[in-house]
C-alpha positions as CSV (number, residue, x, y, z in Angstrom):
1,X,-31.9,56.7,51.0
2,X,-33.4,53.5,49.6
3,X,-32.3,51.8,46.7
4,X,-34.6,49.7,44.7
5,X,-33.2,46.9,42.8
6,X,-35.3,45.7,39.8
7,X,-34.5,42.3,38.4
8,X,-35.8,41.3,35.0
9,X,-35.8,37.8,34.2
10,X,-34.1,36.9,30.9
11,X,-34.5,33.9,29.0
12,X,-31.0,32.7,28.6
13,X,-31.7,29.4,26.9
14,X,-30.1,29.4,23.3
15,X,-32.3,29.8,20.4
16,X,-33.6,26.8,18.9
17,X,-31.9,25.8,15.6
18,X,-33.6,26.7,12.3
19,X,-35.2,23.4,11.3
20,X,-36.5,22.7,7.7
21,X,-37.5,19.6,5.8
22,X,-35.9,19.2,2.1
23,X,-37.6,16.9,-0.5
24,X,-35.0,14.7,-2.2
25,X,-34.8,11.2,-4.1
26,X,-32.6,8.1,-3.4
27,X,-30.1,8.2,-6.2
28,X,-28.9,4.5,-6.2
29,X,-29.3,1.9,-8.7
30,X,-32.5,0.4,-7.5
31,X,-36.0,0.3,-9.0
32,X,-37.6,1.9,-6.1
33,X,-36.1,5.4,-6.3
34,X,-37.5,6.3,-3.0
35,X,-38.6,9.8,-2.1
36,X,-36.7,11.3,0.7
37,X,-37.4,13.8,3.5
38,X,-34.2,15.5,4.9
39,X,-34.5,17.2,8.2
40,X,-31.8,20.1,8.3
41,X,-31.1,22.2,11.3
42,X,-28.5,25.1,11.2
43,X,-27.0,23.6,7.8
44,X,-26.7,20.0,9.0
45,X,-28.6,17.1,7.9
46,X,-29.8,15.5,11.4
47,X,-32.4,13.1,10.1
48,X,-33.5,11.2,7.0
49,X,-36.8,9.4,6.4
50,X,-39.1,8.3,3.6
51,X,-41.1,11.0,1.6
52,X,-44.8,10.7,0.8
53,X,-44.6,9.8,-2.9
54,X,-47.3,7.0,-3.0
55,X,-45.2,4.0,-4.2
56,X,-42.4,4.1,-1.5
57,X,-45.0,5.4,1.1
58,X,-42.6,6.7,3.8
59,X,-40.5,3.7,4.0
60,X,-36.8,3.2,3.3
61,X,-34.3,0.2,2.9
62,X,-31.9,-0.3,5.8
63,X,-29.1,1.0,3.9
64,X,-30.7,4.4,2.8
65,X,-32.1,4.9,6.2
66,X,-28.8,5.6,7.1
67,X,-27.6,7.7,4.4
68,X,-26.3,10.4,6.8
69,X,-23.8,7.7,7.8
70,X,-22.6,8.0,4.2
71,X,-22.9,11.8,3.7
72,X,-20.8,12.6,7.1
73,X,-18.4,9.5,6.9
74,X,-15.0,10.4,8.3
75,X,-13.6,8.5,5.3
76,X,-15.1,10.9,2.7
77,X,-12.9,12.7,0.1
78,X,-13.1,16.4,0.8
79,X,-10.3,17.9,-1.2
80,X,-8.6,17.4,-4.6
81,X,-5.6,15.4,-4.3
82,X,-2.8,14.1,-6.8
83,X,-0.9,10.7,-6.6
84,X,2.5,10.5,-4.6
85,X,2.8,6.6,-4.6
86,X,2.7,3.9,-7.3
87,X,-0.5,3.3,-8.9
88,X,-2.8,1.1,-6.7
89,X,-1.1,2.1,-3.5
90,X,-3.7,5.0,-2.8
91,X,-1.1,7.4,-1.5
92,X,-2.1,11.0,-2.2
93,X,-1.3,14.8,-1.2
94,X,-3.8,17.5,-1.3
95,X,-3.7,20.0,-4.0
96,X,-6.0,22.9,-5.0
97,X,-8.8,22.8,-7.3
98,X,-7.1,25.2,-9.7
99,X,-4.0,22.8,-9.9
100,X,-6.2,19.7,-10.7
101,X,-8.2,21.5,-13.1
102,X,-5.2,22.8,-14.8
103,X,-3.6,19.5,-14.8
104,X,-6.3,17.5,-16.2
105,X,-6.8,20.1,-18.9
106,X,-3.3,20.2,-20.0
107,X,-3.2,16.4,-20.2
108,X,-6.4,16.4,-22.1
109,X,-5.3,19.0,-24.5
110,X,-2.0,17.2,-25.4
111,X,-3.7,14.0,-26.0
112,X,-6.6,15.4,-28.0
113,X,-4.2,17.1,-30.2
114,X,-2.8,13.7,-31.1
115,X,-6.2,11.9,-31.1
116,X,-9.2,12.6,-28.8
117,X,-10.6,9.0,-29.0
118,X,-7.4,8.3,-26.7
119,X,-9.6,9.8,-23.9
120,X,-12.3,7.6,-22.4
121,X,-15.2,8.6,-20.1
122,X,-15.7,5.6,-17.7
123,X,-19.2,5.9,-15.7
124,X,-22.2,4.1,-14.8
125,X,-25.1,4.1,-12.3
126,X,-23.4,5.1,-9.1
127,X,-26.1,7.8,-9.2
128,X,-29.2,7.8,-11.5
129,X,-30.1,11.4,-11.3
130,X,-30.2,12.6,-14.9
131,X,-28.0,15.7,-14.1
132,X,-25.5,13.7,-12.5
133,X,-25.6,10.5,-14.7
134,X,-26.0,11.9,-18.2
135,X,-26.0,15.5,-19.1
136,X,-23.1,18.0,-18.8
137,X,-20.7,15.0,-18.8
138,X,-21.9,13.8,-22.1
139,X,-21.8,17.3,-23.5
140,X,-18.0,17.7,-22.4
141,X,-16.8,14.4,-23.8
142,X,-18.8,15.0,-26.9
143,X,-17.4,18.2,-27.6
144,X,-14.0,17.1,-26.6
145,X,-14.3,14.1,-29.3
146,X,-13.5,11.5,-26.8
147,X,-14.3,7.7,-27.4
148,X,-18.1,6.9,-26.6
149,X,-18.7,4.5,-24.0
150,X,-21.4,1.7,-24.0
151,X,-22.8,1.5,-20.7
152,X,-23.9,-2.1,-20.4
153,X,-23.0,-3.5,-17.0
154,X,-26.7,-4.1,-15.8
155,X,-29.7,-4.3,-18.0
156,X,-28.8,-3.5,-21.6
157,X,-29.7,-7.1,-22.8
158,X,-33.1,-7.0,-21.2
159,X,-33.8,-3.7,-22.5
160,X,-32.9,-4.8,-26.1
161,X,-35.1,-7.9,-25.6
162,X,-38.1,-5.7,-24.3
163,X,-37.7,-3.4,-27.2
164,X,-38.1,-6.2,-29.6
165,X,-41.2,-7.5,-28.1
166,X,-42.9,-4.5,-26.5
167,X,-41.2,-1.5,-28.3
168,X,-39.4,-0.2,-25.4
169,X,-38.5,-0.5,-21.8
170,X,-42.3,-0.4,-20.8
171,X,-44.7,-2.8,-19.1
172,X,-47.4,-3.1,-16.6
173,X,-47.5,-0.6,-13.4
174,X,-45.7,-2.3,-10.4
175,X,-48.0,-0.1,-8.0
176,X,-50.8,-2.4,-9.4
177,X,-49.3,-5.6,-8.1
178,X,-51.4,-5.7,-4.8
179,X,-54.6,-6.5,-7.1
180,X,-52.9,-9.4,-9.0
181,X,-54.1,-12.9,-8.2
182,X,-50.8,-14.5,-9.5
183,X,-47.3,-12.9,-9.5
184,X,-44.3,-14.7,-11.2
185,X,-41.3,-13.1,-9.7
186,X,-38.7,-14.2,-12.4
187,X,-35.0,-13.8,-11.7
188,X,-35.5,-11.2,-9.0
189,X,-35.1,-11.0,-5.3
190,X,-37.5,-8.2,-4.2
191,X,-37.3,-8.5,-0.5
192,X,-33.7,-7.3,-1.0
193,X,-33.9,-5.2,-4.1
194,X,-37.2,-4.1,-4.7
195,X,-38.7,-3.6,-1.3
196,X,-41.8,-1.6,-2.2
197,X,-42.9,-3.9,-5.0
198,X,-42.5,-6.7,-2.4
199,X,-44.8,-4.9,0.0
200,X,-47.5,-5.0,-2.7
201,X,-46.6,-8.8,-3.3
202,X,-47.5,-9.4,0.4
203,X,-50.7,-7.4,0.1
204,X,-51.8,-9.5,-3.0
205,X,-50.7,-12.5,-0.8
206,X,-53.0,-11.6,2.0
207,X,-55.8,-11.1,-0.5
208,X,-55.4,-14.7,-1.7
209,X,-52.8,-14.1,-4.7
210,X,-50.2,-17.1,-5.5
211,X,-46.6,-16.0,-5.4
212,X,-44.3,-18.1,-7.6
213,X,-40.5,-17.3,-7.9
214,X,-38.2,-18.7,-10.8
215,X,-34.8,-18.5,-9.7
216,X,-31.7,-20.7,-9.4
217,X,-31.5,-20.2,-5.7
218,X,-33.9,-20.0,-3.0
219,X,-33.2,-16.3,-2.0
220,X,-34.8,-14.4,0.7
221,X,-37.9,-13.8,-1.6
222,X,-38.3,-17.5,-2.4
223,X,-38.6,-18.4,1.2
224,X,-41.8,-16.1,1.4
225,X,-43.5,-17.5,-2.0
226,X,-45.8,-20.4,-2.3
227,X,-43.5,-22.1,-4.9
228,X,-39.9,-22.0,-6.0
229,X,-38.9,-23.2,-9.4
230,X,-35.2,-23.6,-9.4
231,X,-34.0,-23.7,-12.9
232,X,-30.5,-23.9,-14.1
233,X,-29.0,-20.3,-14.7
234,X,-29.3,-19.0,-18.2
235,X,-32.1,-21.5,-19.2
236,X,-35.1,-19.0,-18.7
237,X,-35.9,-18.9,-22.5
238,X,-36.5,-22.6,-22.6
239,X,-38.9,-22.6,-19.8
240,X,-41.0,-19.7,-21.5
241,X,-41.1,-21.5,-24.7
242,X,-42.3,-24.7,-23.2
243,X,-44.9,-22.5,-21.2
244,X,-46.2,-21.1,-24.5
245,X,-46.1,-24.9,-26.1
246,X,-48.6,-25.9,-23.3
247,X,-50.7,-22.6,-23.4
248,X,-51.3,-22.9,-27.2
249,X,-51.7,-26.6,-27.4
250,X,-54.4,-26.7,-24.6
251,X,-56.2,-23.6,-26.2
252,X,-55.4,-21.4,-23.1
253,X,-54.8,-18.2,-25.1
254,X,-57.0,-15.2,-25.4
255,X,-57.8,-15.4,-29.1
256,X,-59.5,-12.1,-29.3
257,X,-56.5,-10.3,-27.8
258,X,-54.0,-12.1,-30.2
259,X,-56.2,-11.3,-33.0
260,X,-56.4,-7.6,-32.3
261,X,-53.1,-6.6,-30.8
262,X,-50.2,-9.2,-31.7
263,X,-48.3,-10.0,-34.7
264,X,-46.9,-13.4,-35.7
265,X,-49.0,-15.7,-33.6
266,X,-49.2,-18.3,-36.5
267,X,-45.4,-18.4,-36.6
268,X,-45.0,-18.4,-33.0
269,X,-47.4,-21.4,-32.5
270,X,-45.3,-23.4,-34.9
271,X,-42.1,-22.5,-33.4
272,X,-43.0,-23.7,-29.9
273,X,-44.4,-27.1,-31.0
274,X,-40.8,-28.3,-30.9
275,X,-40.5,-27.0,-27.3
276,X,-42.2,-29.6,-25.3
277,X,-42.1,-29.5,-21.5
278,X,-40.1,-32.5,-21.6
279,X,-37.3,-31.1,-23.8
280,X,-37.1,-27.8,-21.6
281,X,-37.0,-29.9,-18.3
282,X,-34.0,-31.5,-19.6
283,X,-32.3,-28.0,-20.1
284,X,-33.6,-26.2,-17.3
285,X,-32.9,-29.2,-14.7
286,X,-36.7,-29.1,-13.5
287,X,-39.5,-31.4,-14.0
288,X,-41.9,-31.6,-17.1
289,X,-44.8,-31.4,-14.5
290,X,-43.5,-28.2,-13.0
291,X,-43.5,-26.6,-16.4
292,X,-47.1,-27.9,-17.3
293,X,-48.4,-26.9,-13.8
294,X,-46.7,-23.4,-14.2
295,X,-48.3,-22.9,-17.6
296,X,-51.8,-23.8,-16.9
297,X,-51.8,-21.7,-13.6
298,X,-50.5,-18.6,-15.5
299,X,-52.9,-18.8,-18.2
300,X,-55.9,-19.8,-16.0
301,X,-55.4,-16.9,-13.3
302,X,-56.4,-13.1,-13.9
303,X,-55.0,-10.8,-13.2
304,X,-51.4,-12.5,-13.7
305,X,-48.4,-10.3,-13.4
306,X,-44.6,-11.2,-14.2
307,X,-42.0,-9.3,-12.5
308,X,-38.8,-9.6,-14.5
309,X,-35.6,-8.5,-13.1
310,X,-31.9,-8.0,-14.4
311,X,-30.4,-11.2,-12.9
312,X,-32.1,-13.4,-15.5
313,X,-30.6,-11.6,-18.5
314,X,-26.9,-11.5,-17.3
315,X,-25.9,-14.5,-19.7
316,X,-25.4,-15.0,-23.3
317,X,-28.9,-15.4,-24.2
318,X,-30.3,-12.7,-22.0
319,X,-31.8,-10.4,-24.6
320,X,-33.5,-13.4,-26.3
321,X,-34.8,-14.8,-23.0
322,X,-36.3,-11.4,-22.1
323,X,-37.8,-11.0,-25.6
324,X,-39.3,-14.5,-25.2
325,X,-40.9,-14.0,-21.7
326,X,-42.2,-10.8,-22.6
327,X,-44.4,-12.5,-25.1
328,X,-46.6,-14.5,-22.4
329,X,-48.9,-11.7,-21.3
330,X,-50.1,-11.1,-24.9
331,X,-50.9,-14.9,-25.5
332,X,-53.1,-15.0,-22.3
333,X,-54.6,-11.5,-22.6
334,X,-53.1,-10.6,-19.3
335,X,-52.5,-6.9,-20.5
336,X,-56.2,-6.4,-20.2
337,X,-56.0,-5.8,-16.5
338,X,-54.0,-3.1,-14.7
339,X,-52.6,-5.8,-12.4
340,X,-51.6,-8.1,-15.4
341,X,-48.8,-8.0,-17.9
342,X,-45.1,-8.0,-17.5
343,X,-42.6,-5.5,-16.2
344,X,-38.7,-5.3,-16.2
345,X,-38.5,-1.6,-16.2
346,X,-40.5,1.7,-16.7
347,X,-38.1,3.8,-17.8
348,X,-39.1,4.5,-21.3
349,X,-42.7,5.7,-20.1
350,X,-40.8,8.9,-19.0
351,X,-40.1,10.5,-22.4
352,X,-37.4,12.7,-20.8
353,X,-35.5,14.8,-23.5
354,X,-32.3,13.1,-23.4
355,X,-31.1,14.8,-26.5
356,X,-31.4,18.2,-24.9
357,X,-29.3,16.9,-21.9
358,X,-26.7,15.3,-23.7
359,X,-26.3,17.3,-26.9
360,X,-25.3,14.5,-29.4
361,X,-24.7,17.2,-32.1
362,X,-21.4,18.2,-30.4
363,X,-19.9,15.0,-31.5
364,X,-17.5,15.5,-34.2
365,X,-16.6,12.9,-37.0
366,X,-17.2,9.3,-36.0
367,X,-15.6,8.4,-32.6
368,X,-15.1,4.9,-31.8
369,X,-17.4,3.2,-29.0
370,X,-15.9,1.0,-26.3
371,X,-17.7,-1.2,-24.1
372,X,-17.7,-1.0,-20.3
373,X,-18.5,-4.7,-20.0
374,X,-15.0,-5.2,-21.7
375,X,-13.2,-2.5,-20.2
376,X,-10.2,-4.7,-19.4
377,X,-9.5,-5.2,-23.0
378,X,-10.2,-1.5,-23.8
379,X,-7.5,-0.4,-21.3
380,X,-5.0,-3.0,-22.3
381,X,-5.5,-3.9,-26.1
382,X,-7.3,-0.9,-27.7
383,X,-5.8,0.5,-30.9
384,X,-5.3,3.4,-30.6
385,X,-4.6,2.9,-27.1
386,X,-6.5,4.8,-24.3
387,X,-4.3,7.4,-22.7
388,X,-6.6,9.1,-20.4
389,X,-9.7,7.7,-18.4
390,X,-11.9,9.9,-16.4
391,X,-13.9,7.9,-13.9
392,X,-17.0,9.0,-12.3
393,X,-20.3,7.3,-10.8
394,X,-18.7,3.8,-10.8
395,X,-15.9,1.8,-9.2
396,X,-14.8,-0.3,-12.2
397,X,-11.7,-2.2,-10.4
398,X,-14.5,-3.8,-8.2
399,X,-17.7,-4.0,-10.4
400,X,-16.5,-4.6,-14.1
401,X,-16.0,-8.3,-15.3
402,X,-12.7,-9.9,-15.6
403,X,-11.1,-7.4,-13.2
404,X,-7.4,-8.7,-13.2
405,X,-7.4,-7.1,-16.7
406,X,-9.2,-4.0,-15.5
407,X,-6.6,-3.6,-12.7
408,X,-3.8,-4.2,-15.5
409,X,-5.2,-1.3,-17.5
410,X,-5.4,1.1,-14.6
411,X,-1.9,0.2,-13.6
412,X,-0.3,1.4,-16.6
413,X,2.0,4.2,-16.0
414,X,1.2,5.8,-19.3
415,X,-2.6,5.9,-18.4
416,X,-3.6,9.3,-17.1
417,X,-6.5,8.5,-14.9
418,X,-8.7,11.0,-13.2
419,X,-11.3,9.8,-10.5
420,X,-14.4,11.8,-9.1
421,X,-15.5,10.1,-6.1
422,X,-17.2,10.2,-2.7
423,X,-14.7,7.6,-1.2
424,X,-11.3,6.4,-1.9
425,X,-12.6,3.2,-3.8
426,X,-10.5,0.3,-5.2
427,X,-10.4,2.5,-8.4
428,X,-9.4,5.7,-6.8
429,X,-6.3,4.1,-5.7
430,X,-5.2,4.0,-9.1
431,X,-6.0,7.9,-9.8
432,X,-3.4,10.3,-10.8
433,X,-5.9,12.9,-9.8
434,X,-8.5,12.2,-7.2
435,X,-11.5,14.7,-7.1
436,X,-14.1,15.0,-4.3
437,X,-17.8,14.4,-5.2
438,X,-21.0,15.5,-3.6
439,X,-23.5,13.0,-2.2
440,X,-27.3,13.3,-3.0
441,X,-27.8,15.7,-0.2
442,X,-25.5,18.3,-1.6
443,X,-26.8,18.9,-5.2
444,X,-29.9,19.4,-7.4
445,X,-30.9,16.4,-9.7
446,X,-34.1,15.1,-11.4
447,X,-35.1,11.5,-11.2
448,X,-37.1,8.9,-13.2
449,X,-37.3,5.4,-12.2
450,X,-37.1,1.7,-13.6
451,X,-39.7,0.6,-11.0
452,X,-42.5,2.9,-10.6
453,X,-44.2,5.7,-12.5
454,X,-43.2,9.0,-10.6
455,X,-40.9,11.8,-11.5
456,X,-39.0,13.4,-8.6
457,X,-37.0,16.4,-7.9
458,X,-34.0,16.2,-5.5
459,X,-32.9,19.3,-4.0
460,X,-29.7,20.0,-1.8
461,X,-30.3,20.0,1.8
462,X,-26.9,21.2,2.8
463,X,-23.9,22.8,1.3
464,X,-21.2,20.6,-0.2
465,X,-18.8,19.3,2.4
466,X,-15.1,20.5,2.3
467,X,-14.4,21.2,-1.3
468,X,-16.7,18.7,-2.8
469,X,-18.4,19.6,-6.1
470,X,-21.3,17.8,-8.2
471,X,-20.4,16.0,-11.5
472,X,-22.1,18.7,-13.7
473,X,-19.9,21.6,-11.9
474,X,-16.6,19.6,-12.6
475,X,-17.5,19.3,-16.3
476,X,-18.5,23.0,-16.6
477,X,-15.2,23.9,-14.9
478,X,-13.0,21.6,-17.2
479,X,-15.0,22.9,-20.2
480,X,-13.9,26.5,-19.5
481,X,-10.3,25.4,-18.9
482,X,-10.1,23.6,-22.2
483,X,-11.4,26.9,-23.8
484,X,-14.8,25.5,-24.9
485,X,-17.2,28.3,-25.5
486,X,-20.4,26.6,-26.4
487,X,-23.3,28.0,-24.3
488,X,-24.6,24.4,-23.4
489,X,-21.4,23.9,-21.6
490,X,-22.2,26.7,-19.1
491,X,-25.9,25.9,-18.2
492,X,-26.8,25.5,-14.5
493,X,-27.9,22.3,-12.8
494,X,-31.7,23.5,-12.4
495,X,-31.8,24.6,-16.1
496,X,-30.7,21.0,-17.0
497,X,-33.6,19.7,-14.7
498,X,-35.9,21.9,-16.8
499,X,-34.6,20.6,-20.1
500,X,-35.2,17.0,-18.9
501,X,-38.8,17.7,-18.8
502,X,-39.1,19.7,-22.1
503,X,-39.9,16.9,-24.5
504,X,-43.6,17.5,-25.3
505,X,-44.1,13.8,-24.3
506,X,-47.8,13.3,-23.1
507,X,-46.6,11.4,-20.0
508,X,-45.0,14.5,-18.9
509,X,-47.9,16.9,-19.6
510,X,-48.4,19.3,-16.6
511,X,-45.2,18.3,-14.9
512,X,-42.6,21.1,-14.5
513,X,-39.5,21.5,-12.5
514,X,-41.1,24.1,-10.3
515,X,-44.1,21.8,-9.6
516,X,-41.7,19.1,-8.8
517,X,-39.7,21.1,-6.3
518,X,-42.9,22.2,-4.6
519,X,-44.2,18.7,-4.0
520,X,-41.1,16.5,-4.5
521,X,-42.9,14.2,-7.1
522,X,-45.5,13.9,-9.7
523,X,-47.1,10.8,-11.3
524,X,-46.8,10.4,-15.0
525,X,-49.7,10.6,-17.3
526,X,-49.7,6.8,-18.1
527,X,-53.0,4.8,-17.9
528,X,-53.4,2.2,-15.3
529,X,-53.6,-0.7,-17.8
530,X,-51.3,1.0,-20.6
531,X,-51.7,-1.9,-23.2
532,X,-55.2,-3.2,-22.4
533,X,-56.2,-2.1,-26.0
534,X,-52.7,-2.5,-27.5
535,X,-50.8,0.5,-28.5
536,X,-47.5,-0.9,-27.9
537,X,-44.7,1.4,-28.9
538,X,-43.5,-1.1,-31.5
539,X,-43.3,-0.3,-35.5
540,X,-46.7,-2.2,-35.9
541,X,-48.3,-0.8,-32.7
542,X,-48.7,-4.5,-31.5
543,X,-46.9,-6.8,-29.3
544,X,-44.6,-8.5,-31.9
545,X,-44.3,-12.4,-31.5
546,X,-42.6,-12.1,-34.9
547,X,-40.3,-9.0,-35.2
548,X,-39.0,-7.3,-38.2
549,X,-36.7,-5.2,-35.7
550,X,-35.2,-8.5,-34.3
551,X,-34.6,-9.6,-38.1
552,X,-32.9,-6.4,-39.2
553,X,-30.6,-6.6,-36.2
554,X,-29.5,-10.3,-37.3
555,X,-31.5,-12.0,-34.6
556,X,-34.3,-14.8,-35.1
557,X,-37.4,-12.9,-35.7
558,X,-39.3,-15.4,-33.5
559,X,-38.5,-16.2,-29.5
560,X,-35.9,-18.8,-29.3
561,X,-33.4,-20.0,-26.8
562,X,-29.7,-19.3,-26.6
563,X,-27.9,-21.7,-24.3
564,X,-25.2,-20.2,-21.7
565,X,-21.8,-19.9,-23.3
566,X,-20.3,-21.5,-20.3
567,X,-22.9,-24.5,-19.6
568,X,-22.7,-27.9,-18.9
569,X,-24.4,-28.9,-22.3
570,X,-23.3,-26.0,-24.4
571,X,-19.5,-26.2,-23.5
572,X,-18.8,-29.7,-22.3
573,X,-14.9,-29.4,-22.4
574,X,-15.0,-26.5,-20.1
575,X,-17.5,-28.0,-17.7
576,X,-15.4,-30.9,-17.3
577,X,-12.7,-28.6,-15.6
578,X,-15.0,-26.2,-14.0
579,X,-18.4,-28.0,-13.2
580,X,-20.2,-25.4,-11.1
581,X,-22.3,-22.5,-12.4
582,X,-21.3,-19.3,-10.5
583,X,-23.5,-16.4,-9.8
584,X,-22.8,-13.4,-7.7
585,X,-26.3,-11.6,-6.8
586,X,-26.3,-8.5,-4.9
587,X,-25.3,-8.5,-1.3
588,X,-28.2,-7.5,1.1
589,X,-26.0,-5.2,2.8
590,X,-24.7,-3.4,-0.2
591,X,-25.9,-1.8,-3.5
592,X,-23.5,-3.1,-6.0
593,X,-20.2,-1.5,-4.5
594,X,-21.9,1.3,-2.8
595,X,-22.2,1.3,1.1
596,X,-19.6,-1.7,0.9
597,X,-17.1,0.5,2.8
598,X,-19.2,1.8,5.6
599,X,-18.9,0.4,9.0
600,X,-22.6,-0.6,9.7
601,X,-22.8,-2.5,6.3
602,X,-19.6,-4.2,6.8
603,X,-20.5,-5.2,10.4
604,X,-23.9,-6.7,9.2
605,X,-22.3,-8.2,6.0
606,X,-19.5,-10.2,8.0
607,X,-17.0,-11.9,5.4
608,X,-17.3,-12.7,1.8
609,X,-19.0,-16.1,1.4
610,X,-20.1,-18.7,-1.1
611,X,-23.2,-20.6,-0.9
612,X,-22.7,-24.2,-1.9
613,X,-25.1,-27.2,-1.9
614,X,-24.3,-30.2,0.4
615,X,-23.8,-32.7,-2.4
616,X,-21.3,-30.5,-4.1
617,X,-19.5,-29.6,-0.9
618,X,-19.3,-33.4,0.4
619,X,-17.9,-34.4,-2.9
620,X,-15.1,-32.0,-2.5
621,X,-14.5,-32.5,1.1
622,X,-15.6,-29.0,2.1
623,X,-16.9,-28.3,5.4
624,X,-19.5,-25.6,6.6
625,X,-17.2,-22.2,7.4
626,X,-14.3,-23.7,5.6
627,X,-12.3,-21.1,3.6
628,X,-12.4,-22.2,-0.1
629,X,-10.8,-21.2,-3.3
630,X,-13.1,-20.5,-6.2
631,X,-11.3,-20.7,-9.5
632,X,-11.5,-20.7,-13.3
633,X,-9.2,-19.8,-16.1
634,X,-9.5,-16.0,-15.4
635,X,-8.5,-16.0,-11.8
636,X,-9.4,-17.1,-8.3
637,X,-10.4,-15.8,-4.9
638,X,-10.8,-17.1,-1.3
639,X,-14.3,-17.0,0.5
640,X,-15.9,-18.7,3.5
641,X,-18.3,-21.7,2.4
642,X,-21.9,-21.8,3.5
643,X,-23.2,-25.4,3.1
644,X,-26.9,-24.9,2.2
645,X,-29.7,-26.4,0.0
646,X,-30.7,-22.8,-0.9
647,X,-28.7,-23.3,-4.2
648,X,-29.3,-26.2,-6.5
649,X,-26.7,-28.9,-7.0
650,X,-24.3,-27.7,-9.6
651,X,-24.6,-23.9,-8.7
652,X,-22.7,-21.8,-6.1
653,X,-23.6,-18.4,-5.2
654,X,-21.6,-15.5,-3.9
655,X,-23.3,-12.3,-2.6
656,X,-21.5,-9.3,-3.9
657,X,-19.9,-6.8,-4.7
658,X,-17.2,-6.5,-2.1
659,X,-14.3,-3.9,-2.3
660,X,-11.2,-5.8,-3.0
661,X,-9.0,-3.8,-0.7
662,X,-11.4,-4.7,2.2
663,X,-11.2,-8.6,1.7
664,X,-8.5,-10.8,3.3
665,X,-7.1,-11.7,-0.3
666,X,-7.8,-8.3,-1.7
667,X,-10.0,-10.2,-4.4
668,X,-13.7,-10.6,-5.3
669,X,-16.1,-12.3,-7.4
670,X,-15.1,-10.4,-10.5
671,X,-11.8,-12.0,-10.7
672,X,-14.0,-14.9,-12.3
673,X,-16.3,-13.3,-14.5
674,X,-16.0,-13.0,-18.2
675,X,-15.8,-9.9,-20.7
676,X,-17.9,-11.9,-23.1
677,X,-21.1,-10.1,-24.0
678,X,-24.7,-11.2,-24.5
679,X,-26.6,-11.8,-27.5
680,X,-28.1,-8.3,-27.5
681,X,-27.3,-4.9,-26.2
682,X,-23.6,-5.5,-25.8
683,X,-24.5,-6.5,-22.2
684,X,-22.2,-7.9,-19.5
685,X,-22.8,-11.8,-18.8
686,X,-21.8,-12.1,-15.1
687,X,-24.0,-15.0,-14.4
688,X,-22.6,-16.9,-17.6
689,X,-19.6,-18.5,-15.6
690,X,-18.3,-21.7,-14.9
691,X,-15.8,-22.3,-11.9
692,X,-14.5,-25.1,-9.5
693,X,-14.5,-24.9,-5.7
694,X,-11.7,-26.5,-3.6
695,X,-10.6,-26.2,0.1
696,X,-8.2,-23.3,0.4
697,X,-4.5,-24.1,0.9
């Protein structure tokens, strides 16, 4: 009997994993707000690349290109924990979400029964999406009756100055910069902090444009520009006033634009008569010829764009400086072209419904307002005292000014502190309850930008790791534990995204949450040259050289110059002891204190350093690479000296912000910075700071 064996070949290879692309947006405090495409296989993100949104056009910075290292970092906080050691030691044990929420609710109820203003939210821009930044959290703390927080660390002086002159955080479209023939990059380093604007500057340069940078240091961008004007920190308004003096005196104005679309030219012309180039040169530490040539070139070139950034407004006169510089394009008619004008931020073009997101009607009574720029004082001397702090979206021990006071506040045994975080930051070490937060890949959000004109949807690519929860979910859960029954405290994240768009603003016409999710992005309905024919969002509808708004706020209604609080001529006694101006610009490998704990960023960053001019180093006996102590009356810290002429004499620069616990002396630049606030917006004044530098012991 014959037996036939039939063999059927089977494909034994494992099935290919399910693969999909998820649209998202970079959440970090950067004007570019890049579009992201996340590749996901079987529930795990395996690749990240730039999305097709036109402004960012598929490219990412080196930090966000490695965002998966952040999401899957082994040092992530994945479970709720409670403190078991002394505050600041960073010792915790795992607990359940039920225990964490019950503990927080019980403490909040007890404190609120005495005075809810003794509870303080502490947050900023660690994530910039509207759901994570300013929605359910604001509703919760409003309903609770907690103290209000002025979030002022970065940009509030400049925004206040822009509002006086232009009516809001508006300006020209950065996407048009490639068509400019002259770009003034003022107080900015776009090679590091505004990459996609810089690509347009390079295109403009290839097309024959001139690039001029105005900054106290020859930064990475200055090395690629045609001219660098190295003014002394905090003297920007004096330079702008002298430019206006030349432009008006030499008849280089656009008389028609001024007549139709500005207010107060006669008064401005009289004011700037006193601001001769020679006077401003003495204040700014540059030559009068530099000022004259800059004014003539700016007024004589069309189109001409001014790109301001926040570095130039982090001093005591920051609001007035921004307000003053913002007057320049109206004098010359630069607004007529799409590639002309001035831009610091595009945020107010969006018209998001912030009232719907935040529900300010939940506020009961008149709670006090505390300033994040003076958090050290708030935590140590406020009356009534702060008895509970809920920290999220920020790392205040590392980033707030005068950080020794901040640390002293968080070290109080009678301060109940909750920290909701991705990593165990310097601030997390002081938490009583530490909660695990999601990264951008794990939650919904909706994004505007302060550096372009596109709205973006960000969708979760993966499920939250461990027991991590997004901000809005934590506040929904806490509201329920507190017994708050307001319907708005139960709304889901996607509903919040829809509410952000439901404002009736013309700029958002045709933009819905569903259309955003489908494409990932949509451009605002804003003209290419928004102020070619006036139409500024000021009370007069014109660019206001003379401003009733400024007068009502107690400011000079005309552009003026406010000297640095800590300057060689404005504070001679202090300058005799601490003669060097200290600035702490963003480190190219960090984003504020984000990424500053990740291995790839730390490897590239090296060690904390201080740039010092050869003349200043020689007079102090400092060698290149030596350890030096940087000090003033507020504190001191130790860094490695880099002797370089990239900083002007009398100025030292320390790239920042390092986590304290990851440095040799467990300190950083904010040992030295001041809680003093700027002239407008309650803003921090990080770059208004005098120090001395000496060889370390």
